[in-house]
N, C-alpha and C positions, 0 to 999 in steps of 0.2 A: 565624512572621515571614517575610515575603517581601520581597525587594528588587526594585524595578522600575526599572531603569536603562535609559534610552534610549541607544542607541549609534549614532553617525553616522560613516560612513567617507567621507572625501574623498580622491580620487585625483587628483593634479595631473600635468601633463605634464612637469614637471621631475624625474621619478623620485623623488617624495616622497609618501608616504602619511601622512595624519594621521587619527588616530582621536580622536573627541571624545565624551566621556560627559557626563552631567549634572554630575559632580563634578570631572573632571580632563581634561587634554589631553596627548597624547604623540605624538611623531613617530617614524616608522620610516624612517630614512635609509639603512639598510644593505640594504633590499630594493628591488629595482627594481619599477617599475609593472607591467611585463609579468608578473612572477611573481605579483603580487597579483591581476591580472586573470585569470590562468589558474586560480588557486585559487577565485575567485568563480564563474567560469563552470563549473568542474568540479563545484562543490557543487550546481549547479542540475540536473545530470544525474541522472535517477532510474532505479533498477532496477525493472523491472516483471516480475512473475511471469506465466507463461503456463500454460495447461492442460497437465498432465503425464499421459500415457497410463498411466504406472505406477500411478497412483492407482486405476485401474479393476481392478487385480489384487487389491486389498484388498476382502474381502467387505462391509466396512462401507460402502463407497462404490459398489460395483458395481451394486447394485439401483437406485439413484436418480440417480447422477451421470453426466452426459454432457458432452461438449465442446460449447460454444456455437458454432454455425455462423457467426454474424454477427461475432463478435469473439473473438480469441484470448486476450484478457485477462479473459474471462468464462467461467463454468461454467453448465451448465443442470441444474436439478433437475427430474426427471421426476415427482416426487411433487407438488411445488408448481406445476409447469409455469411456472417462472420462471427468468430468467437473473440471476446475481449476480456482482459483481466479485470477482476473485481477484488483481488486479494488485498490490495493496500488501501481501498477506499469504499468498498461496498456499494451502497445505493448512490453515493456521490458519483462514482465512476459510471454507473448506469445512466444517471442524469447527464453527465458529461458526454457520453456517447450519443445520447438522443439529441443533444444540442449541436453536434458537429454538422458541418455543411454537407458532407457526403451522405450522412444518414437522412437529413432533411430532404435532399434532392431525390434520393431513392424512395422515400416515403411519399413524396409528391407524385412521382412517376407511377407508383403502385396505386395510389388513390385515383389518378386519372384513368388508368386502365380499368379499374373497377367501375368507374362511372360510365365508360363506354359499353360495358357488358349489359 
């Protein structure tokens, strides 16, 4: 069972913030408008992960992972010959890319070609 309540926040110029939901209303008179505006604007700031050179020291990543030259929030996979975003997850997204079926298939093909040589 999930509740779906729409919440609407109104900020007035007389240092009063009113929150209205589908069921009830309440006023927050003890907080000034500037404090509420700071909280709203600070929640919009995002932390973004950039490529970490330390990842290349791990043998799991050293063979295929490269820093993307065009964007610091992306990594380059030399096996797939593609760039992928790491901005919202860092090493988790690198591991996710390695576990994808397309990457595994291309890695297997590359390994078979090296064995033939």
